[in-house]
PAVEX-323847 format. One record per residue (C-alpha): z, x, y negated; residue number from 1; residue in one letter. Coordinates in steps of 0.25 Angstrom, whole numbers, plus 5000, padded with zeros to 4 digits. Each point is the difference from the previous one (the first is absolute). Example, Ala and Ser with C-alpha at 12.3 -4.5 7.8 and 13.67 -1.06 7.14 Angstrom:
REM PAVEX-323847
NODE    w    u    v   k r
NODE 5031 5049 5018   1 A
NODE 4998 5006 4986   2 S
//
This chain:
REM PAVEX-323847
NODE    w    u    v   k r
NODE 5077 5318 4833   1 M
NODE 4989 4996 4991   2 P
NODE 5000 4986 4995   3 R
NODE 4987 4996 5007   4 A
NODE 5005 5004 5013   5 I
NODE 5013 4992 4998   6 L
NODE 4992 4988 4996   7 A
NODE 4991 5001 5012   8 F
NODE 5012 5002 5009   9 A
NODE 5007 4987 4994  10 F
NODE 4987 4992 5001  11 L
NODE 4999 5005 5015  12 L
NODE 5014 4995 5002  13 Y
NODE 4997 4986 4994  14 L
NODE 4988 4999 5009  15 L
NODE 5008 5004 5012  16 C
NODE 5011 4990 4997  17 R
NODE 4990 4989 4997  18 G
NODE 4993 5002 5013  19 A
NODE 5014 5001 5008  20 A
NODE 5004 4987 4993  21 G
NODE 4987 4993 5004  22 A
NODE 5002 5005 5014  23 A
NODE 5014 4994 5000  24 E
NODE 4995 4987 4995  25 S
NODE 4989 4999 5010  26 K
NODE 5010 5004 5011  27 A
NODE 5010 4989 4995  28 A
NODE 4990 4988 5001  29 W
NODE 4994 5006 5013  30 Q
NODE 5013 5001 5007  31 A
NODE 5004 4986 4995  32 G
NODE 4987 4994 5005  33 W
NODE 5000 5007 5013  34 D
NODE 5014 4994 5003  35 K
NODE 4995 4986 4996  36 I
NODE 4988 5002 5010  37 V
NODE 5009 5004 5011  38 E
NODE 5009 4988 4998  39 A
NODE 4988 4991 4999  40 A
NODE 4995 5005 5014  41 K
NODE 5014 4998 5006  42 K
NODE 4999 4985 4994  43 E
NODE 4987 5000 5007  44 G
NODE 4994 4988 4993  45 Q
NODE 4996 4994 4987  46 V
NODE 4998 4985 4998  47 T
NODE 4990 4997 4989  48 V
NODE 4998 4986 4995  49 Y
NODE 4986 5001 4995  50 I
NODE 4989 4991 4994  51 S
NODE 4985 5004 4998  52 G
NODE 5001 5015 5003  53 Y
NODE 5005 5000 5014  54 E
NODE 4987 5008 5004  55 E
NODE 5007 5013 4994  56 V
NODE 5011 5000 5010  57 L
NODE 4994 5007 5011  58 P
NODE 4997 5012 4991  59 E
NODE 5015 5001 4998  60 F
NODE 5002 4999 5015  61 Q
NODE 4991 5012 5002  62 K
NODE 5007 5008 4990  63 E
NODE 5014 4997 5005  64 Y
NODE 4999 4996 5015  65 P
NODE 5015 5001 5002  66 E
NODE 5002 4988 4991  67 I
NODE 4995 4987 5006  68 K
NODE 4994 4991 4990  69 V
NODE 5004 4985 5002  70 L
NODE 4992 4991 4990  71 S
NODE 5002 4986 4997  72 V
NODE 4987 4995 4993  73 T
NODE 4996 4987 4993  74 G
NODE 4999 4995 4986  75 R
NODE 5009 5006 4990  76 G
NODE 5007 4988 4996  77 S
NODE 5002 4995 5014  78 Q
NODE 5006 5014 5004  79 L
NODE 5009 5000 4989  80 A
NODE 5006 4986 5003  81 Q
NODE 5001 5004 5015  82 R
NODE 5008 5013 4996  83 M
NODE 5009 4992 4991  84 I
NODE 5003 4990 5010  85 T
NODE 5003 5011 5011  86 E
NODE 5010 5006 4990  87 R
NODE 5007 4987 4998  88 R
NODE 5002 5000 5015  89 G
NODE 5005 5014 4999  90 E
NODE 4988 5006 5007  91 K
NODE 4996 5013 4992  92 Y
NODE 4987 5004 5006  93 L
NODE 4991 5005 4989  94 A
NODE 5000 5014 4995  95 D
NODE 4988 5000 4991  96 V
NODE 4993 4988 4993  97 F
NODE 4986 5002 4995  98 N
NODE 4992 4989 4993  99 S
NODE 4995 4995 4987 100 G
NODE 5008 5001 4988 101 G
NODE 5002 4985 4998 102 V
NODE 5007 5000 5014 103 T
NODE 5008 5013 4999 104 T
NODE 5004 4998 4986 105 Y
NODE 5000 4985 4999 106 G
NODE 5007 4997 5013 107 Q
NODE 5007 5012 5005 108 L
NODE 5005 5007 4987 109 H
NODE 5005 4986 4996 110 A
NODE 5007 4999 5013 111 A
NODE 5007 5013 4998 112 K
NODE 4996 5005 5014 113 V
NODE 4994 5013 4995 114 L
NODE 5006 5015 4999 115 D
NODE 4995 5009 4989 116 P
NODE 4988 5007 5005 117 I
NODE 4999 5010 4989 118 K
NODE 5011 5009 5006 119 P
NODE 4993 5000 5013 120 A
NODE 4988 5007 4995 121 L
NODE 5001 5014 5004 122 I
NODE 4987 5007 5003 123 L
NODE 4996 5008 4987 124 P
NODE 4986 4995 5001 125 E
NODE 5006 4986 4999 126 V
NODE 5010 5002 4989 127 T
NODE 4990 5008 4992 128 D
NODE 4995 4989 4990 129 T
NODE 4988 5009 4995 130 S
NODE 4994 4995 5013 131 K
NODE 5000 4986 4997 132 W
NODE 4992 4991 4990 133 Y
NODE 5005 5001 4986 134 Q
NODE 5009 5012 5004 135 K
NODE 5011 4991 5004 136 K
NODE 5005 4992 5012 137 H
NODE 4998 4985 4999 138 H
NODE 5011 4989 5003 139 Y
NODE 4999 4985 5000 140 T
NODE 5015 4998 4998 141 D
NODE 5005 5002 4985 142 P
NODE 5010 5010 5005 143 E
NODE 4989 5009 5006 144 G
NODE 5008 5003 5012 145 Q
NODE 4997 4990 5011 146 Y
NODE 4985 4995 5001 147 V
NODE 4991 5012 5001 148 F
NODE 4985 4997 4996 149 S
NODE 4990 5009 5007 150 Y
NODE 4987 4993 4998 151 V
NODE 4993 4996 4987 152 G
NODE 4987 4995 5004 153 S
NODE 4990 4996 4989 154 A
NODE 4996 4985 4999 155 T
NODE 4992 4992 4990 156 Y
NODE 5006 4986 5001 157 G
NODE 4995 4999 5015 158 S
NODE 4988 4992 4995 159 V
NODE 4988 4999 5009 160 H
NODE 4986 4993 4998 161 Y
NODE 4988 4995 5007 162 N
NODE 4989 5010 4998 163 T
NODE 4989 4989 5000 164 K
NODE 5008 4991 4990 165 L
NODE 5006 5010 4990 166 V
NODE 4994 5012 4992 167 D
NODE 5012 5010 4998 168 P
NODE 4994 5005 4987 169 K
NODE 5004 4987 4993 170 E
NODE 5014 5004 5001 171 F
NODE 5007 5010 4990 172 K
NODE 5014 4994 4999 173 S
NODE 5009 4992 5010 174 Y
NODE 4998 4989 4990 175 W
NODE 4986 4998 5004 176 D
NODE 5005 4995 5013 177 L
NODE 5005 4988 4993 178 L
NODE 4987 4996 4993 179 K
NODE 4997 4985 5001 180 P
NODE 4988 5003 5009 181 K
NODE 5009 5005 5011 182 W
NODE 5009 4987 5000 183 K
NODE 5001 4994 5013 184 G
NODE 4993 5012 5007 185 K
NODE 5012 5009 5003 186 A
NODE 5011 4998 5011 187 P
NODE 5013 5008 5000 188 A
NODE 5010 5004 5011 189 R
NODE 5014 4993 4997 190 V
NODE 5009 5011 4996 191 V
NODE 5013 4992 5001 192 R
NODE 5003 5009 5013 193 A
NODE 4999 5015 5000 194 P
NODE 4987 5005 5004 195 G
NODE 4986 5003 4995 196 P
NODE 4999 4997 4985 197 G
NODE 5014 5001 4996 198 S
NODE 4998 5014 4993 199 G
NODE 4988 4995 4993 200 N
NODE 5006 4987 4996 201 A
NODE 5011 5009 4993 202 R
NODE 4989 5009 4994 203 L
NODE 4994 4988 4993 204 F
NODE 5014 4995 4996 205 Y
NODE 5005 5013 4994 206 H
NODE 4987 5006 4995 207 H
NODE 5002 5000 4985 208 P
NODE 4985 4996 4998 209 D
NODE 5001 4988 5010 210 L
NODE 5015 4995 5002 211 G
NODE 5005 4986 5003 212 P
NODE 4989 4994 4992 213 S
NODE 4990 5006 5010 214 F
NODE 5008 4994 5012 215 V
NODE 5001 4987 4993 216 R
NODE 4985 4999 4998 217 K
NODE 4996 5005 5014 218 L
NODE 5009 4989 5007 219 F
NODE 4999 4989 4990 220 G
NODE 4986 5000 4994 221 E
NODE 4991 5006 5011 222 M
NODE 5001 4989 5011 223 D
NODE 5005 5010 5009 224 I
NODE 4999 4997 5015 225 Q
NODE 5012 5006 5007 226 L
NODE 5001 5005 5015 227 F
NODE 5011 5006 5009 228 R
NODE 4992 5005 5012 229 D
NODE 4996 5014 4997 230 Y
NODE 4986 4998 5006 231 R
NODE 4997 4987 4992 232 Q
NODE 4997 5005 4986 233 G
NODE 4991 5011 5005 234 P
NODE 4992 4991 5009 235 D
NODE 4998 4990 4989 236 W
NODE 4995 5012 4991 237 L
NODE 4991 5005 5011 238 A
NODE 4993 4987 5003 239 V
NODE 4998 4998 4985 240 G
NODE 5009 4988 4999 241 K
NODE 5006 5007 4988 242 Y
NODE 4996 5011 4991 243 S
NODE 5013 5008 4997 244 I
NODE 5012 5002 5008 245 C
NODE 5014 5004 4995 246 F
NODE 5010 5007 5010 247 F
NODE 4990 5001 5011 248 C
NODE 4997 5011 5010 249 D
NODE 4985 5001 5003 250 V
NODE 4999 5014 5006 251 D
NODE 4997 4996 5014 252 V
NODE 4990 4989 4995 253 L
NODE 4993 5011 4992 254 K
NODE 4999 5009 5011 255 Q
NODE 4993 4989 5008 256 Q
NODE 4989 5000 4990 257 G
NODE 5005 4987 4993 258 L
NODE 4997 4998 4985 259 P
NODE 5014 5003 4995 260 V
NODE 5005 5011 4991 261 D
NODE 5012 5004 4992 262 T
NODE 5001 5003 4985 263 F
NODE 5004 5015 4999 264 G
NODE 5004 5012 4991 265 P
NODE 4995 4998 4986 266 K
NODE 4995 4986 5002 267 A
NODE 5010 4994 4990 268 F
NODE 5004 5007 4987 269 K
NODE 5015 4997 5002 270 E
NODE 5000 5009 5012 271 G
NODE 5008 4998 5012 272 G
NODE 5013 4999 5007 273 G
NODE 5008 5009 5011 274 L
NODE 5005 4992 5012 275 V
NODE 5009 5005 5010 276 Q
NODE 4994 4992 5011 277 Q
NODE 5010 5003 5012 278 F
NODE 5004 5013 4994 279 G
NODE 5015 5000 4997 280 T
NODE 5011 5006 5009 281 V
NODE 5015 4998 5000 282 T
NODE 5012 5004 5008 283 L
NODE 5008 4989 5006 284 V
NODE 5015 5001 4999 285 N
NODE 5009 5000 5012 286 K
NODE 4988 5006 5008 287 A
NODE 5002 5004 5015 288 P
NODE 4992 5013 4998 289 H
NODE 5002 5005 4986 290 P
NODE 4995 5014 5003 291 N
NODE 4987 4996 5007 292 A
NODE 4998 4990 4988 293 A
NODE 5001 5012 4990 294 R
NODE 4990 5008 5009 295 V
NODE 4990 4989 5000 296 F
NODE 5001 4997 4985 297 V
NODE 4998 5015 4997 298 N
NODE 4988 5001 5010 299 W
NODE 4994 4987 4994 300 L
NODE 5000 5005 4986 301 L
NODE 4996 5014 5003 302 S
NODE 4986 5005 4998 303 R
NODE 4997 4999 5015 304 K
NODE 5006 4986 5001 305 G
NODE 4992 4995 4988 306 Q
NODE 4987 5006 5005 307 I
NODE 5002 4993 5013 308 A
NODE 5003 4987 4993 309 L
NODE 4987 5001 4992 310 Q
NODE 4991 5004 5013 311 K
NODE 5006 4990 5009 312 T
NODE 4999 4988 4991 313 L
NODE 4986 5004 4993 314 V
NODE 4993 4988 5007 315 N
NODE 5012 4990 4999 316 S
NODE 4999 4988 4991 317 E
NODE 5009 5007 4990 318 S
NODE 4996 5015 5000 319 P
NODE 5012 5007 4993 320 P
NODE 4998 5011 4989 321 D
NODE 5013 5008 5001 322 S
NODE 5007 5004 4987 323 L
NODE 5000 5014 5005 324 R
NODE 4990 5007 4991 325 I
NODE 5000 5013 5009 326 D
NODE 4992 4994 5011 327 I
NODE 4985 4997 5002 328 P
NODE 4995 4986 4996 329 K
NODE 4987 5001 5007 330 D
NODE 5005 4990 5010 331 D
NODE 5004 4989 4990 332 V
NODE 4989 4990 4997 333 P
NODE 4995 5000 4985 334 L
NODE 5006 4986 4998 335 L
NODE 5014 5005 5004 336 S
NODE 4999 5014 4994 337 R
NODE 5006 5003 4986 338 R
NODE 4989 5004 4991 339 V
NODE 5000 5009 4988 340 D
NODE 4997 4993 4987 341 G
NODE 5005 4987 5004 342 V
NODE 5013 4994 4994 343 H
NODE 5010 4995 5011 344 Y
NODE 5012 4991 4999 345 I
NODE 5010 5002 5011 346 D
NODE 5004 4987 5005 347 T
NODE 5012 5005 5008 348 S
NODE 5008 5003 4987 349 K
NODE 5015 4996 5001 350 P
NODE 5000 4986 4995 351 G
NODE 4986 4997 5003 352 W
NODE 5002 4997 5015 353 Q
NODE 5005 4987 4997 354 D
NODE 4989 4989 5003 355 M
NODE 5008 4989 4994 356 K
NODE 4995 5000 4986 357 P
NODE 4985 5000 5005 358 V
NODE 5003 4990 5011 359 I
NODE 5007 4991 4990 360 Q
NODE 4987 5000 4990 361 I
NODE 4991 4998 5012 362 M
NODE 5008 4988 5005 363 N
NODE 5000 4994 4986 364 E
NODE 4986 5001 4998 365 E
NODE 4996 4995 5014 366 L
NODE 5009 4988 4999 367 K
NODE 4993 4997 4987 368 A
NODE 4987 5002 5006 369 A
NODE 5004 4991 5012 370 G
NODE 4999 5011 5010 371 K
NODE 5014 5003 5003 372 N
NODE 4999 4995 5015 373 R
NODE 4993 5013 5004 374 E
//
């Protein structure tokens, strides 16, 4: 037999063998997945403790009507404390916990109440890292096993301004916000508790061109007025009591036609940050419905789940930009969407979730400025 024919036959053999191997591989994961789905349907329920993103749950219910979704909602830190208290009383009720990274990593991972989520990722479209930002999965925990981050929304310090009092063209750097002319003209939300502003405070603290000195000057030299009520700062800004507001949310007021706006992409030469908002998901150990939990997590992280997330929350106070890069981004507002050409720092890095260093500096400077009562 001529060599050319032998070579062709060998190549054909290899191709067939490869195709058969691929088919076997597909059959293996599919068979395993089908068993988990069937077991989940028999369990009949998944209990999700969720903060911020509960609007996406009905979409899962439509996809898996046999698995009833029982949700427990509220602020992340309160939900975490509730779950930990329940477990102390030997009540193991939660299957999945979804919230911001400060809660899932800072409270739950530290309390050792989580199972590794990485082994529970089964769908090829979820495990394929090429479908995710920077071609990798993102985890908040140092082990890269427990706290999966699926949102990386752009932020630029969460700094807002009154359009009648501020010309945004004056600002080229974050340091311009701390010029003497703005002293006493900017309030900030207290970030001692998790919530809006935490990720941006960490952005300031960890950014190599800003750092602790920026945080010190902001809270120590700018005569900052602090507020706790989420509405207070934006209201002050809208009526012109202050010119700039740190860690506010002005979207609703802007939609109402009030003179407020937000510094956005390319406003500051230092770039921006990526915040998780409520976009981390974990598996709770000793879960009563472990198979249903796996189905929920895989659906949430799937292409369909992440598209649903962006669509259902597009008009929320914190519209998410999924870390999946194989889905449309048209529904993500420009201020939240990652933009090409802008350098971003991921504030959810392991080790960066801890707010203690930021809060310590803030407290020291506020005390020195006589404002520690806020």
